[in-house]
C-alpha positions as CSV (number, residue, x, y, z in Angstrom):
1,M,14.6,5.3,23.5
2,A,13.9,1.7,22.6
3,E,16.7,-0.7,23.6
4,G,17.1,-4.4,22.9
5,L,14.6,-6.8,21.4
6,V,11.8,-8.9,22.9
7,D,10.4,-11.5,20.6
8,G,11.8,-9.6,17.6
9,R,10.3,-6.3,18.7
10,A,11.7,-3.3,20.5
11,P,10.2,-3.0,24.0
12,R,7.5,-0.3,24.2
13,T,7.9,2.9,26.1
14,A,5.7,3.4,29.2
15,P,2.5,5.3,28.4
16,V,2.3,8.9,29.6
17,D,-0.9,8.0,31.4
18,G,1.1,5.9,33.8
19,S,-0.5,2.6,32.7
20,D,1.9,-0.3,32.1
21,R,-0.7,-2.7,30.7
22,P,-0.4,-3.7,27.1
23,E,-3.0,-2.0,24.9
24,P,-4.9,-4.1,22.3
25,I,-6.1,-1.1,20.4
26,F,-3.7,-1.7,17.5
27,E,-4.4,-5.4,17.1
28,Q,-6.9,-4.7,14.2
29,L,-4.0,-3.0,12.4
30,S,-1.3,-5.5,13.0
31,A,-1.6,-7.5,9.8
32,V,-1.7,-4.5,7.5
33,A,1.0,-2.7,9.5
34,D,3.3,-5.7,9.2
35,A,2.7,-5.9,5.5
36,V,3.7,-2.2,5.2
37,L,6.7,-2.8,7.5
38,Y,8.1,-5.7,5.3
39,E,6.9,-4.5,1.9
40,G,9.8,-5.2,-0.4
41,Y,12.0,-6.5,2.4
42,L,13.0,-9.4,0.2
43,L,11.4,-10.3,-3.1
44,Y,10.9,-13.5,-5.0
45,P,13.0,-15.5,-5.7
46,Y,14.3,-14.5,-2.2
47,R,17.9,-15.0,-3.2
48,R,20.8,-12.6,-2.6
49,S,21.9,-13.1,-6.2
50,S,18.6,-11.9,-7.6
51,P,18.9,-8.4,-9.3
52,K,15.7,-7.2,-7.6
53,N,17.2,-7.9,-4.2
54,R,20.2,-5.6,-4.8
55,A,18.2,-2.4,-4.5
56,R,16.0,-2.8,-1.4
57,W,14.3,-0.6,1.1
58,Q,12.1,1.6,-1.1
59,F,9.4,2.9,1.1
60,G,9.3,5.2,4.2
61,V,13.1,5.7,4.3
62,L,14.2,8.5,6.7
63,Q,17.9,9.2,6.3
64,P,20.0,11.8,8.1
65,R,19.2,15.3,6.8
66,D,22.7,16.1,5.6
67,R,22.7,13.0,3.4
68,V,19.2,13.7,1.9
69,E,19.9,17.4,1.3
70,A,23.4,17.0,0.0
71,D,22.1,18.2,-3.4
72,G,19.5,20.6,-2.1
73,P,16.2,20.4,-0.1
74,V,13.9,17.5,-0.8
75,S,10.5,18.2,-2.4
76,P,7.6,16.8,-0.2
77,G,5.7,13.9,-1.8
78,V,2.3,12.5,-1.1
79,S,3.7,9.1,-0.1
80,G,7.0,7.7,1.0
81,S,8.5,6.3,-2.2
82,A,11.3,8.9,-2.1
83,D,14.0,9.2,0.6
84,S,13.5,12.0,3.1
85,W,14.8,13.0,6.6
86,Y,11.3,13.5,8.1
87,Q,7.7,12.2,7.7
88,Q,4.7,14.3,8.6
89,T,1.1,13.2,9.2
90,E,-1.8,15.6,9.7
91,C,-5.3,14.4,10.3
92,L,-8.6,15.5,11.8
93,L,-9.6,14.4,15.3
94,R,-13.1,14.7,16.6
95,V,-13.3,14.4,20.4
96,R,-16.4,12.7,21.9
97,R,-15.6,12.5,25.6
98,P,-13.5,14.6,28.0
99,D,-11.6,11.6,29.2
100,A,-10.5,10.6,25.7
101,V,-7.0,9.1,25.2
102,L,-4.8,9.3,22.2
103,R,-2.3,6.3,21.6
104,L,0.5,6.5,19.1
105,R,2.9,3.9,17.9
106,V,5.9,4.7,15.6
107,R,7.4,1.6,13.8
108,Y,10.3,1.1,11.4
109,L,13.1,-1.2,10.5
110,Q,16.7,-0.7,11.7
111,L,19.3,-2.1,9.2
112,Q,21.5,-4.8,10.5
113,H,24.7,-5.9,8.6
114,K,25.3,-9.6,8.7
115,Q,28.9,-10.4,8.2
116,V,30.1,-14.0,7.9
117,E,33.7,-14.7,9.2
118,D,35.7,-17.9,8.7
119,G,37.4,-19.9,11.5
120,L,40.3,-17.4,11.5
121,G,38.0,-14.4,12.1
122,Q,38.4,-13.1,8.5
123,P,35.4,-11.6,6.8
124,V,34.1,-13.7,3.9
125,D,31.3,-13.4,1.4
126,S,30.0,-16.9,1.9
127,L,30.9,-20.0,4.0
128,T,29.9,-23.6,3.8
129,C,29.7,-25.4,7.1
130,D,30.6,-29.1,7.7
131,D,26.9,-30.0,7.8
132,G,26.4,-28.6,4.3
133,T,24.6,-25.4,5.3
134,V,25.6,-22.2,3.6
135,Q,26.0,-18.7,5.3
136,L,26.0,-15.5,3.2
137,T,27.0,-12.0,4.1
138,F,23.9,-9.9,3.6
139,E,21.8,-7.0,5.0
140,E,19.0,-7.9,7.5
141,A,16.7,-5.6,9.5
142,V,15.3,-5.4,13.0
143,P,11.8,-4.2,13.7
144,R,11.5,-1.3,16.1
145,E,8.5,0.4,17.7
146,T,7.8,3.1,20.3
147,D,4.5,3.8,22.0
148,L,3.1,7.0,23.4
149,A,-0.2,7.6,25.2
150,V,-1.6,11.1,25.9
151,P,-4.9,11.9,27.7
152,L,-6.7,14.3,25.4
153,D,-7.5,16.7,28.2
154,R,-3.9,17.8,27.8
155,L,-4.7,19.0,24.3
156,D,-4.8,22.6,25.5
157,R,-1.3,22.3,26.8
158,L,-0.2,20.8,23.4
159,D,-1.9,23.8,21.7
160,R,0.7,26.0,23.3
161,G,3.7,23.8,22.4
162,E,4.9,20.4,21.3
163,H,5.3,17.0,22.9
164,T,8.3,15.1,21.7
165,V,9.4,11.5,22.4
166,A,12.7,9.8,21.3
167,V,12.1,6.9,18.9
168,G,15.7,6.0,17.9
169,S,17.5,2.8,18.5
170,P,21.0,2.1,20.0
171,A,24.0,0.6,18.2
172,G,24.6,-3.0,18.8
173,V,26.8,-6.0,18.0
174,D,25.6,-9.7,18.2
175,T,27.7,-12.7,17.5
176,E,26.7,-16.3,16.6
177,A,29.1,-19.2,16.5
178,L,28.8,-21.6,13.6
179,P,28.8,-25.4,14.1
180,S,32.1,-27.3,14.4
181,G,34.1,-24.0,14.7
182,A,33.6,-23.2,11.0
183,G,33.4,-19.6,11.9
184,R,30.9,-17.1,13.2
185,I,28.2,-14.5,12.1
186,V,28.6,-10.9,13.4
187,R,25.6,-8.7,13.2
188,R,26.2,-4.9,13.6
189,R,23.7,-2.1,14.0
190,E,24.5,1.7,13.9
191,E,22.9,4.1,16.3
192,L,19.7,5.8,15.1
193,R,18.8,9.1,16.5
194,A,15.2,10.1,15.9
195,S,12.3,11.7,17.5
196,T,8.5,12.1,17.0
197,T,6.8,15.3,17.8
198,L,3.1,15.7,18.5
199,V,1.3,19.0,17.9
200,T,-2.5,19.9,17.9
201,E,-4.4,22.8,16.6
202,R,-8.0,23.5,17.7
203,L,-10.3,24.0,14.7
204,G,-13.6,23.9,16.6
205,E,-15.2,23.1,19.9
206,D,-14.5,19.4,19.5
207,L,-12.4,19.3,16.3
208,F,-8.6,19.3,16.2
209,R,-5.9,19.0,13.6
210,L,-3.3,16.6,14.8
211,R,0.2,16.7,13.5
212,V,2.7,13.8,14.0
213,R,6.2,14.5,12.7
214,T,9.0,11.9,12.9
215,A,12.5,13.0,12.0
216,N,15.9,11.4,11.6
217,E,18.2,13.6,13.8
218,G,21.4,11.7,13.0
219,R,24.3,12.8,10.9
220,T,26.4,10.7,8.5
221,A,30.2,10.9,8.3
222,D,30.1,10.8,4.5
223,P,26.9,12.3,2.9
224,G,28.1,11.1,-0.5
225,A,28.5,7.4,0.5
226,P,26.6,4.8,-1.5
227,R,23.0,4.4,-0.6
228,D,23.4,0.8,0.7
229,R,25.9,2.1,3.3
230,A,23.9,5.2,4.1
231,L,20.9,3.1,5.0
232,R,22.7,1.9,8.1
233,H,21.8,5.3,9.6
234,A,18.2,5.3,8.3
235,L,14.8,4.5,9.6
236,I,13.2,2.1,7.0
237,A,9.6,1.5,6.2
238,T,8.6,4.2,8.8
239,H,4.9,4.4,9.6
240,T,2.6,5.5,12.4
241,L,-0.3,3.8,14.1
242,L,-2.8,6.1,15.8
243,G,-5.7,5.0,18.0
244,V,-8.2,6.9,20.2
245,E,-10.6,6.1,23.0
246,G,-13.5,8.5,23.3
247,A,-12.7,10.2,20.0
248,E,-12.5,9.4,16.3
249,F,-10.4,10.2,13.3
250,V,-12.1,11.8,10.2
251,S,-11.3,10.3,6.8
252,L,-9.3,12.6,4.6
253,I,-10.5,10.6,1.6
254,D,-14.2,10.9,2.6
255,P,-14.5,13.7,5.2
256,G,-18.1,14.6,4.5
257,T,-19.5,17.8,3.2
258,G,-18.9,19.8,6.4
259,L,-15.2,19.0,6.7
260,Q,-13.9,19.0,3.2
261,E,-12.0,22.3,3.5
262,A,-10.5,21.2,6.8
263,A,-9.4,17.9,5.3
264,R,-7.8,19.7,2.3
265,S,-5.8,21.9,4.7
266,C,-4.1,18.8,6.2
267,R,-0.5,18.5,5.0
268,N,1.0,15.0,4.7
269,D,4.6,14.7,3.6
270,F,6.0,11.3,2.5
271,T,3.1,9.5,4.1
272,F,-0.6,8.8,3.4
273,P,-3.0,8.5,6.4
274,V,-6.1,6.2,6.0
275,L,-8.7,4.9,8.5
276,G,-7.9,1.6,10.0
277,G,-9.9,-1.3,11.3
278,A,-12.8,-3.2,9.7
279,P,-14.9,-1.2,7.3
280,P,-18.4,-0.2,8.4
281,A,-21.3,-2.6,7.6
282,T,-23.1,0.2,5.8
283,A,-21.7,3.3,4.1
284,P,-21.9,6.4,6.2
285,E,-24.3,9.1,5.0
286,D,-21.9,12.0,5.4
287,G,-18.2,11.2,5.9
288,S,-16.3,8.3,7.3
289,A,-14.6,8.1,10.7
290,S,-12.8,5.5,12.8
291,A,-11.0,5.1,16.2
292,L,-8.0,3.8,14.2
293,L,-5.7,5.5,11.7
294,L,-2.7,4.1,9.8
295,S,-0.3,6.6,8.3
296,S,1.6,4.6,5.7
297,P,4.4,5.4,3.2
298,I,2.4,3.4,0.7
299,I,-0.9,4.7,-0.7
300,L,-3.8,2.7,0.6
301,P,-7.6,3.0,0.8
302,D,-9.5,3.6,4.0
303,H,-9.9,0.4,6.0
304,P,-7.2,-1.7,4.2
305,Q,-7.3,-5.4,4.9
306,V,-5.1,-8.4,4.3
307,A,-6.9,-11.2,2.6
308,P,-8.0,-13.7,5.3
309,E,-6.9,-16.6,3.1
310,S,-3.3,-15.4,3.1
311,P,-1.2,-18.0,5.1
312,G,1.6,-15.5,5.7
313,D,3.7,-12.6,4.5
314,L,5.5,-12.9,1.2
315,H,7.0,-9.4,1.5
316,D,5.0,-8.3,-1.5
317,A,1.5,-7.4,-0.5
318,G,0.7,-6.0,-3.9
319,E,1.1,-9.5,-5.5
320,I,-1.2,-12.5,-5.5
321,D,-0.3,-15.1,-2.9
322,E,-1.2,-18.0,-5.2
323,I,1.1,-16.8,-7.9
324,L,4.0,-16.2,-5.5
325,T,3.4,-19.5,-3.8
326,L,3.4,-21.5,-7.0
327,R,6.6,-19.8,-8.2
328,T,8.3,-20.5,-4.9
329,M,7.3,-24.1,-5.1
330,L,9.1,-24.3,-8.5
331,L,12.5,-23.1,-7.2
332,T,15.2,-25.7,-7.6
333,D,16.9,-27.2,-4.6
334,E,20.0,-25.1,-5.2
335,E,17.9,-21.9,-5.5
336,K,16.1,-22.8,-2.2
337,R,19.5,-23.5,-0.6
338,E,20.7,-20.0,-1.5
339,A,17.4,-18.4,-0.4
340,R,17.7,-20.1,3.0
341,A,21.2,-18.8,3.4
342,T,20.2,-15.3,2.4
343,D,17.9,-14.5,5.2
344,P,16.0,-16.2,8.0
345,R,12.7,-14.7,6.8
346,A,13.3,-16.2,3.4
347,A,13.8,-19.6,5.1
348,E,10.5,-19.1,6.9
349,I,8.7,-18.5,3.6
350,L,10.2,-21.7,2.0
351,D,9.3,-23.8,5.1
352,R,5.7,-22.5,4.9
353,V,5.4,-23.2,1.2
354,D,7.0,-26.6,1.4
355,T,4.7,-27.7,4.2
356,M,1.5,-26.0,3.0
357,P,-1.6,-28.3,3.3
358,P,-3.6,-28.7,0.1
359,E,-6.7,-27.2,1.7
360,V,-4.7,-24.0,2.6
361,F,-3.3,-23.8,-0.9
362,G,-6.8,-24.3,-2.3
363,R,-8.1,-21.3,-0.5
364,L,-5.6,-19.1,-2.4
365,H,-7.3,-19.8,-5.7
366,G,-10.0,-17.2,-5.3
367,A,-12.8,-16.0,-3.1
368,I,-16.1,-14.2,-3.7
369,R,-16.4,-11.3,-1.3
370,S,-19.9,-10.2,-2.0
371,L,-22.9,-11.2,-4.2
372,R,-25.5,-8.8,-5.5
373,P,-28.3,-8.9,-8.1
374,A,-27.1,-8.1,-11.6
375,D,-29.3,-5.0,-11.7
376,E,-27.5,-3.6,-8.7
377,H,-24.1,-3.9,-10.1
378,P,-22.2,-0.6,-9.8
379,G,-21.5,-0.7,-13.5
380,N,-25.2,-0.4,-14.2
381,N,-25.8,3.2,-13.1
382,R,-28.1,5.5,-15.1
383,N,-26.8,8.6,-17.0
384,N,-29.2,11.0,-18.6
385,G,-31.9,8.4,-19.0
386,A,-29.6,5.7,-20.4
387,R,-27.6,3.1,-18.7
388,T,-23.9,3.1,-18.9
389,G,-23.5,-0.7,-19.1
390,S,-25.8,-3.5,-19.9
391,D,-29.1,-3.4,-18.1
392,R,-28.9,-7.1,-17.4
393,P,-25.4,-8.4,-18.2
394,H,-26.6,-11.8,-19.5
395,D,-29.7,-10.6,-21.3
396,R,-28.1,-8.9,-24.3
397,P,-24.8,-8.2,-26.1
398,L,-22.5,-6.2,-23.9
399,N,-21.4,-3.7,-26.6
400,T,-24.8,-2.1,-27.2
401,G,-27.1,0.2,-25.3
402,R,-30.9,0.5,-25.1
403,P,-33.3,2.9,-23.4
404,I,-34.9,1.8,-20.1
405,G,-38.0,-0.1,-20.8
406,Q,-36.9,-1.7,-24.0
407,P,-37.5,-5.5,-23.9
408,P,-34.4,-7.6,-23.4
409,V,-33.1,-9.8,-26.2
410,P,-32.7,-13.5,-25.6
411,A,-30.1,-14.4,-23.0
412,R,-26.7,-15.1,-24.2
413,P,-24.6,-18.1,-23.0
414,A,-22.8,-18.0,-19.6
415,W,-19.3,-16.4,-19.7
416,W,-17.5,-19.7,-19.2
417,Q,-19.0,-21.3,-22.3
418,E,-17.0,-21.5,-25.5
419,G,-17.6,-18.7,-28.0
420,V,-19.3,-16.4,-25.5
421,D,-16.9,-13.5,-26.2
422,D,-17.3,-13.8,-30.0
423,G,-18.1,-10.4,-31.4
424,L,-16.4,-8.5,-28.5
425,S,-13.6,-6.1,-29.6
426,P,-12.2,-3.9,-26.8
427,A,-10.5,-1.5,-29.3
428,T,-13.8,-0.8,-31.2
429,D,-16.6,-1.5,-28.7
430,T,-18.4,1.5,-27.3
431,V,-20.5,2.4,-24.3
432,L,-23.1,5.1,-23.8
433,V,-22.1,7.7,-21.2
434,G,-24.5,10.6,-20.6
435,G,-26.0,10.2,-24.1
436,V,-22.6,10.1,-25.8
437,R,-21.1,7.0,-27.4
438,V,-17.6,6.5,-26.0
439,G,-15.0,4.2,-27.3
440,G,-11.3,3.9,-28.3
441,G,-9.7,7.3,-29.1
442,C,-12.4,9.4,-27.3
443,P,-11.2,12.2,-25.1
444,V,-12.7,12.2,-21.6
445,R,-12.3,14.0,-18.2
446,L,-11.8,11.7,-15.2
447,R,-14.4,12.0,-12.4
448,P,-13.7,9.2,-10.0
449,R,-16.5,8.7,-7.5
450,G,-15.9,10.0,-4.0
451,K,-16.9,7.1,-1.8
452,G,-15.3,3.7,-2.6
453,A,-12.9,5.0,-5.2
454,D,-9.4,3.7,-5.4
455,A,-7.1,5.9,-3.5
456,Q,-4.7,6.4,-6.4
457,D,-7.6,7.3,-8.8
458,M,-8.4,10.3,-6.6
459,F,-5.1,11.9,-7.7
460,L,-6.3,11.8,-11.3
461,A,-9.6,13.7,-10.6
462,G,-10.2,16.4,-13.2
463,R,-7.4,15.3,-15.5
464,T,-8.1,14.6,-19.2
465,A,-7.5,11.2,-20.7
466,T,-7.9,9.3,-23.9
467,V,-9.9,6.0,-24.0
468,A,-7.9,3.1,-25.4
469,A,-10.5,0.3,-25.1
470,V,-13.8,-0.7,-23.6
471,F,-13.7,-3.9,-21.5
472,H,-16.6,-6.1,-20.3
473,D,-16.0,-8.2,-17.2
474,V,-17.4,-11.7,-16.7
475,D,-19.7,-10.2,-14.0
476,G,-21.3,-7.9,-16.5
477,S,-19.6,-4.6,-15.5
478,T,-17.9,-2.3,-18.0
479,H,-14.6,-0.5,-17.6
480,L,-12.8,2.1,-19.8
481,A,-9.1,1.6,-20.2
482,V,-7.5,5.1,-20.5
483,T,-4.1,6.8,-20.7
484,V,-3.7,10.2,-19.0
485,D,-3.0,12.9,-21.5
486,D,-0.3,14.8,-19.5
487,D,1.5,11.7,-18.4
488,P,5.0,11.8,-20.0
489,A,4.9,8.1,-20.3
490,A,1.4,7.9,-21.8
491,E,2.6,6.7,-25.2
492,L,4.8,4.1,-23.6
493,H,1.9,2.8,-21.4
494,G,-0.3,2.5,-24.4
495,W,2.4,0.6,-26.3
496,Y,2.6,-2.2,-23.8
497,G,-1.0,-2.1,-22.6
498,R,-0.7,-0.5,-19.1
499,F,-3.8,1.5,-18.5
500,H,-5.9,3.2,-15.8
501,Y,-9.4,1.7,-15.6
502,F,-12.6,3.7,-14.8
503,R,-16.3,2.9,-14.8
504,P,-18.3,4.7,-17.4
505,D,-20.0,6.9,-14.7
506,E,-16.5,8.0,-13.6
507,V,-15.7,9.8,-16.9
508,E,-17.1,12.9,-18.6
509,P,-17.0,12.8,-22.5
510,L,-15.3,15.7,-24.2
511,G,-15.2,16.9,-27.8
512,G,-18.5,15.9,-29.4
513,T,-20.7,12.8,-29.6
514,D,-19.0,10.7,-32.4
515,V,-16.6,7.9,-31.7
516,P,-13.5,8.2,-34.0
517,D,-13.3,5.9,-36.9
518,P,-11.6,2.7,-35.7
519,E,-10.1,2.1,-39.1
520,A,-8.4,5.6,-39.0
521,A,-7.4,5.5,-35.4
522,T,-4.0,4.2,-34.3
523,T,-5.2,2.8,-31.0
524,P,-2.6,0.6,-29.4
525,S,-3.5,-3.0,-28.7
526,P,-5.1,-3.1,-25.3
527,G,-3.7,-5.1,-22.4
528,P,-5.6,-7.4,-20.0
529,S,-8.9,-6.4,-18.6
530,P,-9.2,-5.4,-14.9
531,S,-10.4,-8.9,-14.0
532,E,-7.4,-10.4,-15.8
533,A,-4.8,-8.0,-14.6
């Protein structure tokens, strides 16, 4: 069991292999793992009074079982956006050497109630000290992590049973005196009882299915208590880091032709495992693998990365740093004062923004990750002898198609020049897909590509959808904005312009070859293109 804190982290348990040296294997995952750990910890404008900061802790929450099942058993989900009492990861492990070692790290936040007391020891909601600083009663959190190392030659033993390690945290009380005897801050933590169980199943000579199950084993005195109080007994933002030496994890998103069935048989409840570390320089010919794996309560792609330009965590990894930084700069002095009083991590964000050098801020404005010839753009794939997008994006109008070999028309102006988008109409433009002209109102079946597809798009594979608009990006690629037919909120999404976006070669036209009459269709006004969203 982890006890106490060292530099803000719980001390790590001694590895099973007897080594007490720190392991650098998870360093490549640290930035992404920290982004997962603090996702939604405190959102802009980082003030206690902000409505969005009154309902916190939304991912990877493991509460006591009696609390979660007060109204019946929970239904397993594919990610951790719903509260549960356990989290289960199953993945495929391919062993390369007999001396291979598996390393595991379980991480979460432990809620800590910060209570401000006045000079008489009475609890107060807020307190202003003689130096003008303000202290607010609020909920904080402490990061916890527990390590386990297992030599893989013990897999046969694990085949016959389970290996369990305690990952809970003790109760604790810390006090901090305020200046000039104005009062004090009392921070209280409830005991967390939890464990992680490791099980393996041999699928082949060198192939194993590995199961990692973390469970909250505590009980709550009042299962019907409000959620904010119940969270004091919960593991928050729970996730698992896995690393191997002399072995590799097989991607469940891209397992290769020979392991697709084994990958489909892996059951992941309230978590989503993806390969970690830097992506390979070249795409693997048959399946992806890595020595690192991150099992996250948030859906991610294989090899997730934090943008190198990011100067620090803003507790919202799905947002754009430049936007959040600009908004934070515009907070009034009074708003910043409240934010600093709300939480020390909010104060760190304000300090970083207020002292950010211009050259650091300039890097947030944008970056080009790769350059490729226009003819090699992924939107220019061939379908049944015709191209799905423009053959050369700047050689001809984007809303027409022509057979391969037809001479290009004169080049049009560059995208940044005035009037270049004249004649483009997303609601009525069309694109040729497999010999069929597709535009607004057309029914399609979604066929997201296997390698390189967005992880969330894969859950829509095979579903039918309706095209709302055809968008052309400034780099010459084409995207179809669609609403999913069996989505109960499809009409609402269409009304305010929230669409899923797919390349033309990721859809299959349905129901004939004619585009509906745009004058007769009631296509909603499309929202921003993928490059603008």
